[in-house]
Structure formats: structure tokens, C-alpha cells
N, C-alpha and C positions, 0 to 999 in steps of 0.2 A: 395853433397851426391847423387843427382839425376843424372842419366845418360840415354842417349838414343843413339842407333846406327843409327843416321841420319847424314845428310850432315853437315859438319863443315863450317861455313861461318863467315868471319871477313873482314870488308872493310879496311879502314885505321887502321892498328893495334893500338889500344889505349894502348900502353905499355910504362911504364916508366922504364928506365934502371938505373938511378941514384937514390939511396935510401938513406934516412936519417931518423933516429929515431925521432918520434914526441916529442916535448918538454913536460915534465910532469909539466904543470902548470894548468892543467884542474881540474875541480871540480867533485867529485863523485856525480852522479845524480840518480843512481839506482844500487842496488846490490842484490845478492842472496848469503847469507852466509851459507845456509843449516844448520841452527842451530837446526831445527827439534823440537821434534822428528818426527812428520809427515812431508811429503813433502807438501809444501804450495800449496793447490789447488786454492788459489787465484791468483797464479802466473803461475802454471804449469798444463798442462794436458798431455795426452799420445797419441801417435799413437800405435794402437794395431792391431794384426792380422798377418797372414802368407802369405800375397799377394805377397811378394817379393819386393814390393815398387819400381817397375819399373826397378829393377836391378837383378831380379831372386835371391834375397838374400835367405839364407837357414834357417834363424831363424824365430821363431814366437815371435813377440813382445807382451809382457804382461805388466800389471800394478801390478803384484803379488809382495808381499814382498820378495819372493824368488829371484826375478830379479832386484828389485830396492828398495833402502832403504837409510836412513841416519844413519851413524855410526860415533859417536864422531865428529860431525860437518862436516862430509864429505858425499857428495852424492856418493853412490856406485851403479853402473850399473853392474850387475853380469850376464854374459853369461854362460849358462849351456848346456852341452851335455846331452840331455834327449829327449825321445819321447813325443811329446806334440802336439795334434791337427794336426797330420799328418806331423809334422816337427821333425827334429832330434836335433834342438837347440832352446833355448829360450834366450831372452835378453829383453832390454827395450829401448824406445825412448821417451824422454820428449820434450815438446815444450811449449812456452808461447803464442801460437796462441789464439787470442781472449782475452788474459789477459794483455799482455804487448808487445809493439812494439816501435821502435824508428827509426828516420831518422838522420843520421850523428852522429858522436861521436867516441870515442875510447872504444872498448869492449875488455875486458881481462878475461881470466879464468886461474886458477891454477889447472892443470890437471896432473894426473898420468895415463899413459896408461899401459895396461898389456903387457905381452910377446905376440907379434903378429905373431910369426913364426910357422906356416903360416896359413892365412885364416881369421884373424880378421881385422875388418875395423872400427876403432873408428872415430867419427866425431863430431866437434863442428862447427855449421854453422848457416846461416840465410836464411830465405825465405820471399818473398814479402807477406805481409798480405792479398793481394787481390787474393791469389791463388784460393780461392773458386769461383771467378768470371771469371778468365781468364786462369787458369791452368799454368802448367810449360811448357816451360821456360819463358813464357811472364811475369810471376810474378817476375822473377829474383831470383838469388841465389848467395850467397857469402859463400864460404867455408873458414873458419878460420883455421881449423885443419882437415886434413885427413891423415891417415897412413895405410900402409898395401897393397899398390898397387903391381901389378904383376911385374913391372920393378924392384922395390926394393926387391921383393922376388928373382928374378933372379940374382940380384947383391949382394945378401947377406946383404942388408942394411935395411931390413924391420923394424927393431927396432930403426933406426937412421934417416930415411928420413921422412920429414913432408912436406905436400903439402898444397897450398892454391889455390883458383880458383874463377872465376866469370862465371856465365852462364846467358844467356839472349836470347831474340828473336831478330833476325836481319831480318826485312822485311819478316816475315813469316817463317824463317828457324832458326834452332838452331845455336847459336854462343857461344864460350867459350874461355877463356884464363886462363892458370894455370901456376904455378911455384912451385919450391920446394927448400929445402935446406937439406943437409945431415950433421947431427951432428957428431962430432968426437967421441962422446960417446953414448951409448945406452940411449934412452929416457924413456924406460920402467923401472919401479921400483923406480922412483923418480919423484917428482913434478916439472913441468916446466910451464912457463907463455906463453900462446898462445894468441895473440892479433891481432886486426885489427883496423886500423885508417881509418875513412871514412869521407871525406869532400865532398863538391859539385864538386870538381875537381879530387880527387884522393882517391883510396882505397889502403892501404898498409898493408901487413901481416908481423908479426914479431914473432920470437922465442926468448924468454928470453930477450926481448928488442932490438934484432938485426933484422932490416928489411931484408927481402929476396925476396919479391914479391910485385909488385904494378901494378895498371892499371889506366890509365887516363880516367876518365868518364866525362870530360868536353865537349867532342864532341858529344853532345846528339843526334842531328839530323843526323849527318853524320854516326854515328855508331849505331843508334837506341838504345840508352842507357837510355831510359826513366825509365826503371825498377829501376835503381840505384839512383833515386831521389824520391823514395816513401818509406813509412815505411816498415820495416822488423821485423819479430819475430825470436826468438832464438830457436835452437834445439841442443840437445846433445844426442848421441846414440852410441851403440856398435853393429855393424852388423857382420854377419858371412857369408863369401863367397859372391858370386855374379858374374854374367856374365860380369859386368863392373868393372873397377878399380882393384879388387882383381883377377878376372877372374878364380875363382874356383867354380864350380857348383856341384861337387861330394862331398857329406859329408865325404866320406872315405879319401879324400885328405886334409881335414882340420886337420893340425897337431899341431896347437897351443894348449897349455895346458888349461884344464878346471878344475874347474871354472875359468873364466877370469874376472878380476875386472877393470873397468874403474872408476877412482875416481876423483871427482871434489870437490876441497876445497871451491872455491868461483867463482862467475862470477860478474864482476863489469863494469859499464858503466860510462865513464867520458865524460863531455861535451866538445864541442868546440863552436865556435861562431855561429854554425848553428844547433846545436842539437835540435831535437824535440822529445818529449816523448808522447806516446799514451797508456793510461791506460784504460783497458776494462771497469772498474767500472765507469769511467767518462762519458761513452756513454751509460750506461744501461738505457733502457726505463723503465717507471713506469706508473702506472695508466692504465685505459682502453686504448687499442691501436687499432686504426682502420686499417683494411685491405681493406675493401670495404663497407663503410657505409656512409650515408649522414645525418642521424638524431640522431643516437646514440651518446650521449656525450662521447668524447674521449679526452685524454690529448695530444696525438700525433697520427699520421697516416702516412702511405706511400703516396707518390705522384706519380701517374702513369705518365710516360713520363719524370720524373725528377730523382727519386731515385729508382723506381721500374718499371718493365715492365711485362705486362701480355702476356705470350706466350702460344699459342695453339700448342701442340706438334703433335697431330695426330687425324684425324677422328672426328673433332668437327666443326659444322657449326652454326654460331650465328643466332638466330632467335628472333623476338620481343616477349616481355612478359610484363605484367603489374607488375611493381616492388612491392616488399613488402613494401618498404619505399623509399622516395625520388623519383628521376626521372630516375634512372638507375638500371639495374639488369643484371646478366649474365644468359643467356639462350642458351642452345645448343641442337642440334640434333646430335646423333651419329648413323652412319649407321651400318648395319650388316656386320659381317665377318672380322672386324678389330678392334684392340684395340684403345682406346681413352684416351686422357689425356691433361692436361693444368696445368700451374703453375704461381704464382706471384713471379717473380725473383727479388731479391734485388740487386741493382748494387753495393752495399757495404754491408758487413755483418751487421746485426742488433744484438745488445746485448740484448737478451730477457731473461737474467738470472733471472730476477724477476718474471718470469711466469712459471717456471717448475712445480709448483704446482697450476697453475691457470687453466683457461678454454678457449677453443676455441669455440666461438659462431658463428653460421650462421643460416640463414633461407633457407629452401629448399622446393621445391615442385616438385613432379614427380608422375607418376603412374607406372613406371617400377618396376619390381621385380628383375631386374638385380643387381648383387653385384657392388657397387660403393665404391672405396677406397678414403680416404682422408689422406693427408700427409703433413709433413714439412721436410725440409732438412737443414743441417748445414755444414759449411766448415771444421770445425775441427774434425768432426766425420763422420756421414753418414745421411741417411734419415730414417724416421719412417712412417709407414702406418697403418691405421686402416680401415678395410673393414666393410662397413655396409651391412649386409646380410639380405635379405628379411625374415621376421619372427623373427628376433632377434634385433629389433630396440630399444635397451635399452637407446639410447641417444636422443630419441625424434622424430625421423623421422617417419611420417605416410605417406604411399604411396597412397594417395587418390586424388592427383591433387590439393591440397590446400597448402598454405604456412604453414610450421611448423618449430619451432625453434629446432635446433640440438645443443646440448651442450656436448662437449667431454673433459674430463679431460686431460690436456696436459701431465700428468705423464704417460698416456697410450702410448705415442709415444716413442719407443725405439730407441737407437743408435743416439740420438740427443744431440749435444753440444749446449745448449741454449745461450752460449756466442757468437755464430757465425752463426746465422740463415741467410741462403741465399735464401731459398724458404719458404716464410711465409704462403703459402696456396697452396696445390696441389690437383688435382683430377685425378683419373685414373680408368680404368675398362678394363677387358678382352673383347674380341670381342662379342658383343651381337648377338643373333640369329635373332632378328628383330630390326627395327629402334626404338630408345628410345629418350626421351626428358627429360631434367632436368634443373631446374632453381635455381640459388643461389643468395642471397642478404644478406646485413647487416652482413658482416663478420668482427669480431673483437675478440681481446684477452682481457681477464681480468686477473689481476695479482694473484700471489700465495696467498693462505690463510695459516693460521697458521697450522703447522703440529701437528697431534695428538702426545702427549708425555705422554704415560702411565707411572706411577711411583708408588713406594711403594706397590708392589703386583705382581699379575700375569695378563698377557694380553692374552685374548683368540683370536685365529685366526679362528679356526673351532672346537668348543667344546660346549657341553651342560652341562658340569660340572661347577656349580657356583664357586667352589673353584679355578678353573683355569681361572677365569675372574674377579678377585677382583679389578683389575685396569682398567677394561673396556674390550671391545670386538669389533672386526671387524664385522659389520653387512653387510652380503653379499647382494648386490643390492644397498644399500644406500651408503656404504663406499668403495665398491670395489667388485671384483668378483674373482671366480676361473676360470681362462682362460686356455683352451687347445690351444696349439700353432699349428697353421696351420693344424687343424683338424687331428692331429696324434693319438689322443686317443678318445675312445668312452666309454659309460657306460658298465660295466660288465653285462652280461645277468643275469636274475633272480633277486633275492632280497637279496643281500649280507647282512649278519648280522653285525651291527655296533659294535664297541668296547664299546661305551657308548651312551646313549641317543637313539634317534630314527633314525639317519641317519649317514652314512659314505660316503666317496668318493671311489667308486670302478671303476677301469679303466682297459681297455684292448686296445691293439693297433688297430687302424683302418687298414683294409687290404691295403697293398701297401707300405706305408712308412717304411723305415728301421731305423727310429729314432722316438723319441716321446718326448713330453715336455708339461709342464703345470705349472701354478704358481698361488698363491694367490697374486693378484695385487691390492693394494689400489688406490683409486682415488687421494689421497694426500699422499706423502711420509710420513713415520712415523719417529718420533724422538724416537729411542729405546735406547738412552744413559743410561736410568735407568737400562738396563740389561748388563752393562759393568763389573759387579762385578765377582769375581772368582766363586761364587756359582750360578750365573745366567745361565739358561739353555734354549735351545729350546727343548721342549718335545712334542712327538707325538707317536701315536700308529700306527703300520704298520704290514701288513701281505702279504705274497706272496708265491707261490711255483715256480715262474719263476726262471730260472738260468741266465737270462740276466743281464749284468752289468748295473747299473744305478747310478745316482748321486742325492744327495739332496743339495740344495744350498740356498743362500741368495744373494741379490744384493742391492747396493746403487747407486744413481745417475741414469742417463738416457743413458749413452754411453756404448755400448756393451764392455764386457771384462774389464771395469774399475769399481772397487768396487764390483767385482764378486768373490765369493768363493764357490767352489764345494767340497763336500765330497763324495768319491767313495764307493759304495756298490758293492762288487764283490763276486760272489758265492764261498763259501769256505773260504773267508777272510772278511766277513762282519764285520764292526766295531760296537762298542757300544753294543755288546751282541745280535745283531739281528740274528735270525735263520729263514731260508726259509722253514718252515714246515707247512705252511698254517694256523698257529695259530697267534693270536694277540700277538705282543711283543711291549713293551714300549721302545722307543729310547730316550735317554737323551744326547744331545750334548752340551757341555759347550760353552757358547757364545764366549769365548775366542778363540775357533776354527774358528769362523767367523770374529771376530772383527779385526784381523790382516790385513784383506783385505777390509772388509765392513765398510764403514763410518756409524756408528750407528745413526748419526744425520739426515740421509736422506735415509732411507731404502725404496726402490722402489718396491722390490719383497720380500714379507715376508717369503715365503716358495716356493721353486722351486723343480720340479722333471724333470730330463733329462736323456734320454738314447740315445746313438749313435751307439750301436753295434747290432742293430736288434730289432725286435718287442718284446713287453712284453705281456705275455698271461693273467696275472692277477696281480693286486696290489690294496690294500685297504689302505686308510689313514684316521685317525680319531683323535680327541682330540688333536688338534694342539694348543700349547700355549707357550708363553714366560714366564718363571718362575723366581721368586725371584728377582724382580726389587727393586732398591733403589730409590734415587733421580735422576731425569732427569737433564741433563745439558741444561739450557735455551739457545736459539739462541744467539750467540755472547757473552755469559756470562761465568763466571768462573764455574768450577765444584762445586756445593754446598758442602761445607765441606772440599774441597781440599785446604789446607792452604800452602802447600809447592810446588804447581804448577807442580805436577807430573801426573795430570789428574786422580788420583784415591784417594779414601779416605781410610786411614788405621790408624794404631796406631801412626804412626809418625806425624799425623796431630793433635793429641789430645792436646799437650802442646801449639801448635801454635793457635789452636782454642780458648783455654782459654785466651791466650795473646791478641788475637784480640777482644774478648768480653770485656776484662778489659780496653783496650786502643787502639782503632782502629787507631788513628793517629800515635801513637808510633809504632804499628805493621807495618804500611805502610812505615814509615821512616826506620825501621830496616830491612825490607824485600823488597827491590826494585824488581820489576818484578812480585811480587805477590800482592794480594789485600785483605784487611780485609773484602771486600764484600763477599768473599767466606764463611765467617761465617754466612751470612744471608741464612741459609739453607731453611727456610720457605718462602724465597723470598718476605718478607713483606716490604722491603725497609729500614729496620732499624735492629739493632742488639739488641736482648733482650733475656730474659730467655726462651722464647718459642723456640728459635733456638737450645737450648741444647737438648731437646727431639728429634728434627729433626735430629740433628747431631748424636745422639746415634742410631736412627733408620737407618740412612745412613751408619754408621760405621758397624752395624750388618747386613745390607742388608734387613731390614724389610720394 
């Protein structure tokens, strides 16, 4: 799927011309059946954005339910022709990066491609899981299915020709080898089996069991084929256009019909004598984890020179310092007039998924008032930074030349996939006006704490009305903050009158930026599954006279654009009865309008405000609360009261609830896949009469 317009190099061409179908005596060792209803986040994540992905592709990849969903046991990737974030098309790209990878085996998928004529580019392919460390093509790539190339467009065979390929690095230059077959019938509109057989000596691609392309990978040194003897992860996507392969970069020349659906019934991996499986959960770190510490008790840590390297990127000179603990510390001088930075680079991704609601600890001493940023980076997503600005040291830094502990909630780092951490600690700063010095020691991570899970009532985010916080309330400062993004907003002048209580949030755009954004961000993600019911609401009061378009949103997880839902407020067509008359109006948004995209079990942004079409003159927000919660879903457990396994509690659960109370063992025998433990509504560990009242409250949303 990746392409580059650079020199093609192949030494002794590692091609096999005689093909034979592999024998089907292998055992199934991994599969994705797409039973749903949600896409399994334990196996899949997404590539998102509109970067073109090295090919000048025309779509914006999203994780929205409009573009990717499971329907009747089939994964559907739906490409749409629509204006979205500066692109004219949207689609989706899924990957098992950081969740599952394998080396050698037979991988098959039952796929139905859409009508590709012309401009669509479906792909089912593999990438080396070390792509975060050595980039493409040195990570290697195996394309199992690609269709829609420019040659097939010219030949009129775009819906019949399927290609396979291998891409790698040959002594510092790109190398690749591809092949194709043309079916006598159109492949769109019906399911077909696309497969690749991969052994230590040979990679073979097949269509419906008939091999059509192979490459000899046994000559490892002669042809620099190390890539194909390392683990790969799986990708599936539907691209639109591109300077490579399709060779259509004008949206007006995309003539394929939309919506276009790429459907995947299943993906299955069969073993051979050499198959190796790599599950992300098997390598997940736990307990306190050391980055640069000598005396803090940790369960595991990086080892510099073995699995991690410390790189000074720019404008930092090491100087001696008395450590905070142990015998070593990092201490640097940064000169004026140039940016500075450094990072602890992991030579293989670290699975830190048990830390996304944990803490980054370090000790620091400095006297500079220069802004210093701290960050982490991931291979499957991007990097996140938090700038410590002088005067706003909420995380513990005091700039008095003494050692002070800094503690940063890891949920504060955006666009991070914690399954694939490649930079476990980074420091940066813009060019200082004068020389500065800073020292760092005792760097370590501590794991996630339990997420707040308000239930059976209303949860206040920013409210002074007791009735709107019967199930608890976010305490600003202790539990999180209202953060303005990149200094794009500032307080409104004067003393704006609140809707209720003594204070509201009044904002106006900072001069200069043409966009603005802010959010209530908790230190620890919230489990808001109690607000999954039809009557559950996000309620807030808002007023403005501005005519600029803005969006209200919620987000789950830490990766940009994944778990994100925005609701647009446009002048003249504002939803939910909102009026831009400078008066307070109560806005009530059903939580179902968010929960189709937001994972309510891990809400990382409780309330977001975003505008991208110019500055806003005034906006006030007050009395923000989640209303009408029932029972929360415990981590990893069944929905309390959900007896038929549909993730909601309604009238259909009543007879099953009674059945489980009367005879739990019989219920479990008669209803495989469901559990009588769902009747333990009060989560006491046993079924008894007290669960009846809890079930009634859950059923009625009380």
C-alpha cells in the first residue's frame, strides 16, 4: 500500500515462477470473525487523518461509525464522497499494530470489494511491526490484495485484476517485486478468498486458492531480505485516488460510485511449522516502570545501551550536577537562539497500555522561566506534549534551583497509542533568549488507577446546582482542569453573569489564531457507561451572539480522531433549540448522539469546544452535567441487569433476570454466551433479593 517515487533496486531477482497451492493441513491459530457489535479494540486500532499516507491519497481516514462498522458479522469500510477536514472523501484504515503480529503462516481473508471504476484502491496487507523504529521500506511490506491500479483502469479490467507485492530496503534503497492475476469475472459484488502463504523461504499470494505470485526470501543476505523474517501486523483499508498505483489525484476524476463498501467477512491465520504469534497483551508492562531511576522500587525498567538509547537532538550540552538520588542525573545547558530537545528512544515498542490513566514522575531542578515541554511518542499514533509554563506549575515544578517532584497524569498526553510507546520520555523547548540550565532525575511511570464511575444519578462537570451532582462531581484542580488549547482563547472582559451559582466560563478568541478550542479534561479517564440509557443526557447552559460555527464534543481514549464525536452548531441551524441571542439557553444532548463513536468506558475529554472557521467574539458555558445515569458497567464485567447480552437493560431482560435469580446454574446452561452474574446488579458477588431493587432502578434509569 505504501509507494515512493525512488530508485527501484533488485539484485538477484528473488522470484519463483512455478507456483503450487499450499496444502490445507494447517491449524487455525488466530482469527477475526467480526462478530461485533463493536470492533474489537483489543485487536484493532486505526490510522486516521488526511496526510495522504505517502501516496497523496484523496481521502480522510476516520474511525467514525459512518466510515467503519460491523453489520451482520461483516466488517464494513464505507468510503463516502463528502467534504471533511479539507478532503472530499472519507474512509477507514484498520490495523492490528501493537495488538497482534505474526511471523510466517497462511493468512486468508474473505473479502468483497466495491465497484472500483475508477479511483478506489482497496488493500489487505502487512507491515513490519518495527516500523516505528526504522520506518518504511526497511520495516518491510507484504501486499496480499490490491486493486484499482492505473494499468487496469486503462485496460478496462479494474474490477478483475488483483495484485500482490513485497517491498523492502536493499542496501539503503527501495526494492520491490509485484505480480497480478486477472479474473475472468468481476471480483466486485461477491466474496472471494485472498490469501498469502509465508514460510522462511517463500511468500505466495493466491486468489480463491489459486496461487498467482511468489517471491523467494531465502537469499537473505544477497538480496537484503531481513525484513521478511520479522513479525508483521495486519492492515485493511479502502483508499481513494493517489499519485501512486491509482495515479488519480484530481477528485473530479474519481468516477467510482459512492458510498463504496469494502466488506470483510473474516480474517484467519493458519500455522505452518514456523509460525510465531505475538500478542500485545503478552508484553504489557505492569507496576512501577523505571525510565531513569536508581533507588525507586520498580518492577521493570529500560536499559540504556541495550533496549533504549538516550538521544540529544539539538542544542543541549551535558554538565555535572549532584543527583537527586543515586549516582547519576541528566543535566543540560541550552544556548540562546536555537531550539533544544532530547528523548529516550525505545529500540522496540513498549506496551504501556496499563498506564494510560497512570502518572509520569520525575524530579527536576532549574531556575529558568523558559517554557519547557515534556512528551512521549507512539508508533501506532503520534506524539503528545505538555508544556510547563512559568507561573502555571500545577504539576509540582518550582523554579528555585532546588529539586522538586513533577507528577503529570498520563491522560494529559494526546495522540498517544499506549500499546506502542517508542519515545518513553522527551524534553523540548523553543529557542531561549539567554542560556538556561535544567536537571532531571528519578524518572518513572506508575500504572493506571481505577476510573471514576458515577452511577444512579447526575454527574457534575461544572455546576453549582446540587441536584446536578447527585452521583458526584469533577473537582477542578484536584480531578482535572478546563484547558484552553494552544492559547487560542482568553477570558471575556468584564464580569459575565453566570447561569447559576457564582461563576461561569466566559471566553473570547485570543487575537491572531483563526481557530479555538478548549475542554474539561480529567486526570483519569471516566467510566460514563451509566449514561448509556435512552434518557441519559449531556446538559449545559450556553449563550453567545457570535455567528461563527463551532462544535461541542466528547472523546474517549488518547489517540486523535479515534473515539471522537463532534456536534456542529452553525448560525441559523443550531441544534437542540439553541438561539444566538445573547441569552442563556439550556442545551440537552442525548448521550446516544455521542456513544456511537465515544467509548463511554474511557472518556478522556468530558466536554469539548472547537471552532475552525475563524475567531469567536464571545461564548459562555455553565451548569455542565451528565444527567439520568443508571448502573455503570464494571471494567471487564457484564452490564448489570443485561441478561440477554445486548449491552442494554430493558423489558426483554425482566423474565431472564427472574430466571437467573431462581436458578443461576440453569440459566447459565440454557443461555451460553450470557451469564447469570448480570443479575448481580448491586455487584455484591452473590444473587439475592437486594438485586431486585437495583434491577428496577437500572430498568427505569434511576
